[in-house]
N, C-alpha and C positions, 0 to 999 in steps of 0.2 A: 638372982642376977640374970640379965637379959643381954644375950650377945647378938649383934647385928652386923652382918657383912656389909662393909662398906660399898655404896652403889647398887646393892642387891634390889632395894626398893624401886630405884629409878629403872633398873633393867626390867623388872616385873612390870611397872607401869608402862613402859615403851612397848613391852611384849604384848600387853593387853590392848593397846592402841594399834599395834599391828594387826592384831587378831580382829578387832571390832570392825574395822574398815572393810576388810573383805567380806564380813558377813553381812554388814548393811548393804553393800554393794550387790551381794548374792540375793538377798532378800527383795531389794529393789528390782533386780532383774526377774525374779520368780512373780513378783506382783504384776510387773508389766506383762510378762508372758501370761499370766492369768486373765488379766483384763483383755488382752488380745484374743485369747482363746474362746473368752466369754462372748465377746462381740461376734467373732467369726462362727462359733458354733450355734448360737442362738439365731443368728441370720439364716444359717443353713437350715436350721429346724423350721423356720418360717417358710422358706422357699420349698422344702421338702412336703410341708403341709398343704401348699397349694398346687403341688405337682410341677415346679418350675425349678427344681433343683439343679438341672443342667445349666440353666441361665446363670446361676451363682457360681458353679464350678467352672464354667467357661470364662466368665469374667475374671475369677480369682487366677486361672491358669495364664490368662493372657497378661494380666498385671504382673504376676510372678515372672514371667518370661521377659517382660519388658524391664521389670525392676532390675533383675540380676543381670540381664544382657547388657542394658545401657549402663548399669552401675559398675559392672566388671569392665566393660569396655573403657570407661573414662578412668576407672582407677589403674587399670594396666597401662593405657596409653600415657597418662600423666606419670604414673610410677615408673615406667620405663625411661621416660625423658629425664626424671630426677635421677634415677641410677645412673643414667648415661652421663649426665653432667657431673656427678660426683666421681664416676670412674675417670673422666677427662680432667679432673683437677690438676693443676700443674704441681709437679713435684717440690718446686722451690718458689717461694713468693718473695717478691722483693720487699726490702725493709722500708716502711712508709708509715706515717702517722695513720693513714687509712687502715692498713693491714693490721697495725697494732690494736685498732679499735675493734676490727672484725674478730681478732683473735680470742677476745673475751667470749663473743659469741659461739665461736667455734668450740671453745673449752666447755661451754654449757651444753651445747647441741650434741657434740660427737658421742659422749657416752650413752645418749638416749636417743641417737639418730634413728635406729629402727622403730622404736616405739613412737616417736613422734610422726615418722613417715607414715608408718601403719595406721596410726589414729587418724591423721589428716586425709589419707587416702580412703579410707573407710567411710569417714564423714562425707568426703566429696562423692564416693560412690553411691551413699545412701541418699544424698540430696539430689543426685542426678537421676537415679532410679525411681525415686518417689515422682519426680516430674514428668518423667517420661511415661510412667505407669498410667499416669492419668489420661494419656492419649491412647488408651487401649481400643477405643472404638475406631480410630484412624488405621491402626495396625490390622484388626480383624476385617475391616471393610476392605483394606487393600487386598488381603488374602482371598478374599471371597468375592471380588468384585464382578459385577454383571454389566454387560454393554447396555447402552442406551439406544444404539442403532441410529444415532444422530451424529453426523459430523459438524464440527465448526467450520465456518467458511474461510477462515485464515490459514490454520495449520492443518486441516483436513484430519484432526484427530477426533476420536468418538468422545462424546461428552463425559463418559466414565473416567476418561484420563484426568479430567479437570476435577471431577467429584471425588474419586477414590485415589489415583495414582499420585497427581500433583501434590496433594497435602501430605502424603506419606514421604515423598522424596524430599519436601521441604523439612519434614520432621528429621529425616536421617541427616540431611545437609546441616541442619542446626545443631544436632549432637556432635557431628564430627567437627564442625567449626568451633564449638565450645571446647571439645577436647583439645584442638590444635592451639587455641589461644591460651587456654589454662597451661598447656605444656609449655608454651613460650615463655609465659610469666613464671612458672616454676623453675624452668632451666635458666632464666636470667637471674633468678634469686640465688641459686646454687652455685652457679658460675661466679657470681659476684662475692657470695659468701667465701668460697674457697679459692678466690684470686684469679679465675679465669676471666673475669671482667674487672677492669680497674677504671676509677675516675681520677686518680692522681698517679704521679709518678712518671719517669721517662719510659720512651719507647711505645709500643703498641698498647693500646688499652684493651685488647682482647687476645688471648693466646689462640694459636692456630686451631686447636681442637674445639675450642668454644665458638670461634667464629664459623667453623665448619658445621658444628652442630646446630647453632642458631639460624645459619644460612638455610640448611635443610629444612627446618621447621617453618621459617618464613616463606620459603619456596612452596611448602605443602599448603600454607595459607593462601598464597597466590593461586596456586592450582585449584583450590576450593572456589576462590573468587571467580576463577574463569568458568567452573561448572555453574556457579550461581548466576552469572551474567547469561549463560545459556539458557537456564531454566527460567530466568526472568522474562525472556521472550515469550514464554507461554502465558505468563501472568498478564500480559498485555490485553487478553480477553476480558480482563476485569477493570481495565483502566478507566479512570473517571476524568481524563484529560479533555475529551470531547465534549460534544453536545449531550450525548447519552453514553451510557455505561458500554464498555468493549473497546476495542482497538479502534482509534480514530485514524482520520487522515495523517496526522502528525505521527501517531504512534507506528502506523504501517510504513511510512515513507521516510521517517527519520530515526524514531527510537528504536525500531526492529532492526535496521541494518547496523545502527550504532552499538546496539547490545551484542550483536555477533562479532563485529570488530573489536569490541572491549573483551569478548571471551578469548579471541586469538591473541590479543595483545597481552592478556594476563597469562596465558598459556607461554608465550614467549618469555616474559618476566620470570615465570616459575623456573624455566630452564637456565635463565641467567643466575638466579639465586642458587640452584643446585650445582651449577658450574664452579662455584666458589670452592667446592671441594677440591677441584684440580688446580687452582691458581690462587694465588694470594692477593689480597686487596679487595676493597669494597666498591671499586668504581663500577664495575659492571652490573652488580646488583643495585646500586645507587641510581645508575642511569635508567634501569628497567623500572625501578619503583616510581622514579619521578615521571617516566613516560606513561605508566599507568594511571597516576594521579591526574596528570594534565588531560589525558584522552579521557578519563570519566568526567572531568568538568566541562571539557570542550564538546566531546560527541554525545555524552549523556544528559548534559544540561543546557549549554549554550546553543547548540545546534538545533535541537527540537524547539526550543524557544524562539529561535529566528524564524524557522518554518511556520510555526503557529502564528507568529506576528505579521509576517510579510507575505505568506502565501495562502494561509487559511482564513484569517480574519477578513480580508478584503473581498472574498467570495466564499464565505462560510457554508452556505447552503449547498452549492455546486459540489464543494469539496467533501462534504460530510453526508450528502444525500444516501449513499450506498451503505454507509455505515450505520446511519440512523434506521434504514430499513432493516438492516441485521439485528439491531437491537430491538425494535418492534416485533419482528418474527420471534426471536428468541425469548424475549419477555413474556410474550402472550403464551408460548409454549410451557415455559417454566412454571407459570402461575395457573395453568389449566384454563385460560380463558380464550384460547385460540378459536373455540367454537362458539364464543358469544355472538348473538345476532342483534344487530342494532336496526330497528324499523322505525320509519317515521309514523307519528300518531298525533292525534288532538287537533288536526287541522279543520275537521268538521264535526264538532260534538252534536249530539242529537237534541234537538229542541222542541220536536213535535210531541204534544202531550200524549198522543195515542202510543207513539213508539217508546216514550219514556215509561209509560205505564206497562207496556210489555217487557221491556228491560227490568224493570222493578220487580216484576214476578220472578225473575231468574235469580234475583239477589237474596240470597238467605245465608245463614250461618255466620254472619259477620261478628268476628270476635270482639265482644264488648268487655270481656274480663281481662284486665291488664295484669299479667303476673308479676310486674314490677311494682305495682301499687297495693294489691290484695293480699299480701303476705300477712298484713296485721289483721285483716279480716279472717283469714284461715286461722290465724292464731286465736283470735277471739272467739270464733264459733267452734272450733274443733281441738282446742287445746286440752279441754277437759280438766286437766290438773296443771299446776304451774310448773312442774318439772318436765312438761313436754314443750317442744319448740318444732316451729317451722322456718325454713329458710326466708331471708328478706326478699328473695326472688324465686318466685315459683316457676314451674316448667309447662311448656305447652306440647301436647301430644295428640295423637287421634285414636280413638276407640268406635268400635261399632255397637251402637246402642239401639235396640229396637229394630236391627236391620239397617240402620243408617251410619255411615261413618262421620264422626263429628269431631270438632276440635275441642279439646279437654285440657283444662288446667289441673296440673297434678303436683302432689308434694307428699312427703312422708313425715309422719309424726314421731319425730326422734326425742331421746331423752337426754338431759343434761346432768343426770345423777340425782342424789337424794334431794328432797325439798329444802329449801333455806332453813336453818337452824336444826336439821336432823342429820347432818353429815357425820359419817363415820367410815373407817376403812372398810368394814363388812358390808355396810350399805351402799357405799360408792362403787365398791368393785365386785361384790357378790350378789347383791340384791337388784339394784338399779342398773342393770346390765344392758338393757336394749330398749329401743323404742317399739312402737306398736301401731300398725295401721297405714293403709294406702288411702289417701284422701283426694278425691277428684271432684271436679265441677264442670257442668256444662259451660263451653266457652261463650254462649251467646244467651244465657238464660238467667234471669234472676227471679227470686221468690217475690211474693207481694211485698216483702219487707225491704225489698231492693238490695238484698244480699245474694251471693251466689247460690245457685240451686245445686246442691251436692249430689252426686252420683253414688259415691261411697264415702264413708267416713265414720261409721258407727263403731261403737265398742261394746260388746265384742262384735267381731267380724261375722256377718250373717251369710250363710250359704245362699239366700235369695237375693243377694245384691247383683246389679247388673254387670259389675266387673268382679268376677270370683277370685278370692285370693284365700289359698289354702294354708299358707304360712305368713301371716301378717307381722311376724316379730322381725324387727330391724337391729340384728347383731353387727352389721357391718353398713356404716352410713357416714354421710359427711360431718355429722356431730358425735361420732363415736368417741369415748374417752380413750386415753392413752393406752390402757389395758383392761381387761376384766377377766375375771376367774369364773368359769360357768361349767355346767354339766357334771358337777360332783354328784356321787350317789346321795340322794336324799336332799340335794341343795334346792332351794326355792328361789326363782327369779321372778320378779314382778313382770306381769303381763300387762294388767291394767287394773285400775281401781274399779270396783263393783259394788254398788250399795246394796245389791240383793243377797249378799252373803254376810256372815255375821263380822268376819275379819274386814270387809270392804275391800278385798284385794283378791284378784285371780293371779295365780302363779303358775310356773311351769319350770321345767329342768331342761336345759339346752340338750339337743340330740342330734346335732349336726355333725359334720365331718371336719369342720374348720377348727383351727386352733392348734396348739401343741400341748400334749399331756404335761401335768405339772404335779402329778401326785407322787413323784419320788424326791427323795432328799436331794440327790444331785441336781434335778432340774429346778427345784425350788431355790437351791443356793445360786444356780446361774442366773436365773431370773431375778432374784433379790439383788444380785450384783447389777445386772443390766438396768434395772429400773430404780436402783438405789432405794429399795424399800424392804426393810427388815421384815415387815409383816408377812411377806410371801414366804419366808423362811420359818418364821416363829408361830404364825397363826394356826390354830387348831380348826378354823372353819373351813379349810380346804380338804375336800373329802376325796375319796378314791374315785379314779376315772375323771377327776377334774381337768378342765383344759384351760389354757391362758390364751385369750384373744388379743393380738397386737398388730401394729401395722394394719389397721382394719379400715381406714378411709379409702373409697373406691380409687381415687387419683393416685393416692400413694401405691396401692396395691397394683394397680396397672403399670405405674412407672417402674416398679420393682421387677415385675414379670417381663417387661418389655423395656429396658432402659434406653434402648435406641430410638424410643418414640417421644415427640413433643405431644402433650395431651391438651385437649380442649379444656377451657376454663369452666365449663358448665356440664358436668355429668348429670344425667336425669334418670329419674326412675320409671320403670315400666312393668306391667303385669304380663308375663309371658307364660303361656301353659299354667296359669293359676298361681305363679310364683313371682315375687318381686325381685327384679334384677335392676343393676345400675348399669346404664349404657354410657361408655366413654369413648369418644372419638379420638384416635391416635393419628398423629401425622408424621411423615417423614419430610425432612428439609435438609437444604444444603445451601451453602454460600459460594459454591464453586461452579455453578452453571454459568458457562460462557455467554457473553454479551446480555445478560439478563440484568435489569434494574434491580438493585439492592434496597432493602428497606429495614426498618427496625420492626421487629415482630410486636414488641410491646407497644410501640407508638401507634402502629396500624390498627391494633386491636382495641385500642382504648376508646371508650364512650361513656355515656352517663352511667350505665350499669356497673362497668368495673370501676369507675371513680367514687361510686357512692354506696355500693352494695358489697357485703362480705361473702355472700353465697357463691359468686362467680370469681374465679381466681384470675388475676392479671398475668399476662404472659411476661417472660423475660425480655430484656431489651437487647435480645441477639439479632444480629444482621443475617438475614436469609435472601436468597434470590430464587429459591425453588422451593415448592411445597405441594404435598399431596395428602388427602385423607385416605391413608393406606390400610388403616386398620379399624375395625369395630370391635371394642372390647366389651365384655360384660363381666359383673360381680355380683353374685347371688347374695342378696341382702340377708338371708338366713344362715347359710354356711359358709360364705366367703369364696365359693368356687369362682375361678378366673377362667375366662375362655377369651382367647384371640382369633379373631376371623380376618383372613385377608380380604379386603374390600376393592382396593385398586390392583386388578390382575396385571397391569401393564407396568407397574412402578419398579424400575430396576433396583431402587435402594431398599425396597421392601423384600424382593427376591434375594438380594444380597444377604440381609440380615436372617431371612429364612435358611440360607445355607450355614450361617454361623450358629444359630440356635435352632438345630433341626427338631422338628416336631412340636415347637411351641405354638406356632401359628397354623390354625386350621384353614383349609382351602375355602373360598367362597361358596363353593357348592355344598359344604356342610352346614351352612347357616339354616337353622329352623325358619320355616316360612312365617310362623307365628312371631318369631323375633324380628325378622327382617321388615315386617310391617310396622314396627315402631321405630325403625331407623329414620333419621332426618338429616337434612344437610347441616353440617356443623356451623356454628356462627363465627368462630375465630377464622375459619378458612374463608367464609363468605366475607368477612371484614377486610382480609388481605386482599381478596379478589377485587372488592369495590374500590379499595384504594388504588390498585393497578388500573382498573378500567376508568378511573376518573381521568387518567391520561391516555391509557392504551386502548380506548375506543377509537381514537384517532389512529388510522392506519396508513394514511399518506404521509410520506417524509416530510414534504414542503409544509402541510397543515400541522404536522407535529413540531417542526422546527419554529413555526410562528407562535404556538401555544395558545392561539385565540379560542380554540373550541374545548379547552380543558375545564372539567368540573371539580367540584369539591363536595365531600359530604356535609349536609347542612348542620347547623347548630340545633341541638334538641330544644324546641320551643319550651318544654317543661323544666329545663335547666340551663340556664344561660352560662355560656362559655363551655358547655360540654358537646360532644359530638352525638349526633342522634343515633341511637342503636337500630339494628334491622329488627324487622318484625316477623313472626311466623303468622301466617294466616291462610285460610282456605279462599281461593278466589278463582275467577274464570278470566283468563287472559283473552285479548281480542284473537279471534279466529279459533280459540279452543272450544271442543264440544261440551266439556263439563268443567266443574271447579276442580281445582288441584290444590293440595297442601304445598305451600311455597314459603320461602324466606325473601323478604322484600326490602327495599330501600329506595331513597330517592337521591337525586343529584341536584344541586345548584350550579349556576355557571360561576366560574371564579370571580370572587368579589361582588356577587350579585345574589339577591334573596328570591330572585324568580326561580322557577322550577325548569331545569334544563331536561330531566329524563326520569324515568321510572324502571328500576331494574328488579327483575324477579328471577329466582333459580328454582327449579322443580326439587321438592323435598320429599316426595313420595316414592320409595324405591319401585323402579319399573323404568319404562322407556323414556319417561320425561325427566327422570332424577339427574340432577347436575346440568341440566340444561339452562343455559343463561340467555335470557331474553330482555333486551333493553327497549323501552318506547321512548324515543326521542322527540321531544316537543318541537314545534316550528319556532325557529329562532326569531322570527319576527312578531310573533304573539305567544310567548311563554307564559304560562299560568303562574299563579302565586306560589311561593315555595312555603315550607311548614311555618317559618316565623311569621310570614305575612298572612298566612290562613289564620294562625292563632291570634294574631293581632285583629283580624277581621271579626273573629268571634268575640273579642273582648270588647271591640268598638260598636258591634251591632246593638240596636236600641232594645230589640226583643230579648237577646241574649243577656244583655247587661241587666235587664229586669228580673229575668228568671234567676240569674245568679246571685243578683242582689237579695232575692228573697230566700234563696237557698243559704245564703250566709248568715242569716239572722239566727238569734238565739245561740250565740257562742259557737257556730260551726265554721270551718274553713272548707274551701273547694280544693281539690287535688286533682289536676288534669291528667287523664289517662293516655294510653298510646294514640297518637294521631295518625289514623291509618289513611294510607292513600290508596284508593282502589280504582283502576281503570274501569270506566263505566260510561256505556252509551257514546263511545267516541270522546269522551272527555275524561275528568277526574272527579271522583266523589271522595270527600273528606268526611271521615266519621271519627268523632273523638267523644269517649265517655267522660263525663265530668263527675268525679266522686266528691262525696262531703264526708267530712270528718270532725270530731270533736276538737276545738282548737285549743282549750285548756283542760288538762286533766293530770291530777297529781300521780297518777298511775299510768305510765304511757302504754304499759302492757294491756291495759284495758281499752285503749283507743283503737278504733278500727274505722274503715272507710266503707260507705256504701254508694251505691248509684244514686246520683242527684239528678242528673239530666244527660240527655244524648244530644250532642251537636253535630250538625250535618250541613254540609255546604257542597252545592253543585253550581258550577258557573258563578254567577255572582248572587245567588240565592243562599240564604243562611236560615236555619231554623234550630230551635231547642225544644226538646220535648221529653217527656217522661220515658218514651220508648223509642227505639229506632224506627219502628214502623210509622209511628205518629210523626216523627220528624221527616222521614222520607215523604210521606204524604203532603206534608206542608211544602217540601222543596220541589217534590216531582209533581204533586197533584194525584187525584183520584181517591178512592176510598181507602180506608185503612184495612189491611189484612191481619188476621190473627198472628200474634208471635208466640211461638211454643214456649210456655213458662214464663213469658214475659208479663208485663203489667201495664195498664192503661185504662183510662176511664174512671168513672166514679165508683165509689164504695156502695155496695148493697146494704141494706140494714142488716142482713144475716151476715155479711162479711164483717161489719163494723162490730157486731156483737161478738163474732168469733174471735177478732183481734184483741177485743177487750179482754175475754175470757183467757186468751193465751197469755197476755201480758200478765194478768194476775197469777196464772200458774207459773210462769217463769219466774216472777217475784217470790212466790211461795218455794220454789226449788232453790232459789238462791239463798233465802233466808234459813231454809233447812241445811243448806250445805255448809253455810257459815257456822251454824250451830253443830254440825257433825251428826245430825239426827238422820241416819240412813233409812229408816222406815218413812220418815216424813218425805224424804227425797223421792222414795219410791211412789208414794201416793201423789206427789206433785207431778212426777213424771207421766203417771197415767193420765193426769188432767191436761198435761201438755198434748199428750197424743190425741186425747179427744177434741180438744180445742183446734189442733192442726187439722183433723179429719173433717171438723165442721167447717173450717175455712176453705179447705180444698173443695167441699160440696158447695159452698157459697159462691166459689169461683166459677163452678160449671155453667156456662151460659149457652144460648143457642149459638149455632155456628156462624161464625163471622163476627159475633159481638166481642168488644175488647174485655180482657180480663180485668179484674178489680185491682186497684193499686191503693194501698194504705199510704199514710203520709210517712215521710222518712223517719219519723220519731217513733214508728212501731217497733215492737220486739222482733228479733229474728226468728224466723221459722225454720225448724229442721227440714232437711231435705226429705221429699217424699220416700217412704220406705226405711227411713233411718230409725233405728231402735236405740240411739244413744241420746242422753240428755244433752241440752244445749250448755254452752259455757255461761259462766256468770255474766249477767247483763250489765253493760255500760253504755246503752244506746244513746248516740248522739241525739239532739233534738234540733229542730228547725220550725221556725215560724212559718215557713213556706208550706 
């Protein structure tokens, strides 16, 4: 017989329910705490691994201070008013339907009043703290602000007030405003719930304590409004009311006194509201509030509108002249273009044949390799294996080769992981961990096969190469995977495929300092959680001393190390002291500079490259009105070492952040000369400055007001609807004694396709670095702009014939960069026209080679196989030899060598497809013999042109290269 106590089961069940809920809540809290700890700790480990842990701790400390400071302030202020409103509740409430309805709510709320209040106030504090913590940069910049030593002309305050102090004051004012408004809402709700405020019933609708409480709160709100009006006066330096940015005539003569008067009226109104503590009735506060509203409408809205319409409009230039001048002066300072020189040019181009010949002899090193077109060619000739990749936009740098500094097109051979069909966790994360090799080519040279002549690119890297690289492994790059595990004891990581060894692979074990150790169970657990990958915890392939590499892309690494910087969209690799480093340009910017024209950074930096290429990052559409290239950063491609170097020593924003993050930015004097030689003027800054100079090259207020002389960046003739990108090139500007590496662009007149000016900025560190020079064309005889020049090429009978021939046999033509070069008092236009296979089932095998070089000077146009031949046709005179170039007819010896070379390449490809490594080695020896024979056949008496094979010939490895060529898919042409 079983006895059951009545209700025992129900009590046991309810007890279990009461026990389960707290356990679930506790487990959820522990899980959240664990995830937060994992995120924070693994981030700290990364910062510690690169030596920037103080950046992380300083950020976290500032965020916590703001989080708890703002959150507690909000919770305490609102909580104090809720408590006050509850304490001031009436002891007796009149009987009414309204109060009977509220009684039901009071019955539910009162027993849980403290819990509900605490929960809501905690939530409010968390939301407020989270919002304010995101403004940590404003807080730290204010605490460490550095003066600009430049005063604004209206209020005579240092520019630092508007850049550092004003944003912080607006932040504080916003938090206090929010606290007062929420306090008013919370107090109204409590007073209404407990009868202090009534909507029904006879007598006063508010009890005296409730009226006094709310009067004080509204008075505080109006007092804050008085402060806001006062600070709004300083915001007029960013006004958009007038012709230009900054305080206009109406702002200074109408809105400025109006804001001052409104601040005084608001102060008086605040006193009226607070006086309600001493007298009964709402008449005085009501009068004050009505006065404030009417004053805001009449003084803040109607009066400035009348001044603008009836005083400024009839004589706008006279009224605004001084304010336009302020805008011009401060905008040019803010964007660093106040030193730009505009000089007249092009009124008397040289036409005398003898003088043209003398000028032509000075013209060398014209960069025909377009880094925005030849990415597929680098991939085709230097990929070696399908798991290697190159960016779709290459980079331009300078290197000293054989005692001469030349423009060089460079890229790194990075990996994308295991080959298709061979993916596994071990292969992707522990074996295919890095890329290999620095690939570079002469900017002005092509092989006889009309493909780039490579300086470096072989695998393995040879010590005899003209650019020596001791650590060719690329563990930190733009294509690096999310994470890799490297350096474990006995771990093998692929360096490069090698047909000379039995396994066909060369491996190594990472020995750098980068990364975080992951050979402990604790770290495996943390990183397994971070990356949501159980293999990190369970895999036995992770050996002792193994390290995990993550956050390893150069831009991301520099952004984490210097979160106060904006970064250029195009990091580029360089070989410095025989090591590969990434160079990243960092910018400081602000939207608080007074009287400066504001622009969208994203819109200003958009062009063909940012719209069509993935290798160049697009800037965010943030609005700025001040920018400096303040920091040059480097990331070692092998061990991930990050260095920040101060570049602009006069920038107050950089000085401010160097105070915040002490010791993270090294002084400019510590930059190694070998590194500084590879610095170049950054493209995004240049694009912002050319956007500004399209208008602000005009410095006369009357001319600026009319806008007749404004320019615009032309459309890219190679990509309709896109803005033409700037180009790096070495050129000799008028009156300069020698060639200099520069970043260049051109301008059209607004709404016109003629050429208004040519702009160049020195990009070689030294006395000319950053110097802006603008050659302004005569307005009555402006030459053709890029679109018209491109059209003239396409319309020229000779060029049409050459291109028609080139386009036969299933090829298409791809225009390269249309370079504009100041030459002999006029402009020389040079455009390489590339050819590529139009139809190919495997796009990765498609590549471009040089088809023709198009040249125009004045009204004369030519198309030839080489630049030198095209110049001879345009300028006259005998052709001079071009280093590494091609031109003229093939000798029988050269034709024989090319045939043998093609056969050897075919044999290599056949052996490669079959996986026959010994046959690949023999074919490679034949390739080298054929190449040597071709180079010997090219040797001619001094002054004779080099031999040129047809576009259909096989690619020729670079001189001195010891690596086999990539599988051939050579475009053909009947030309």
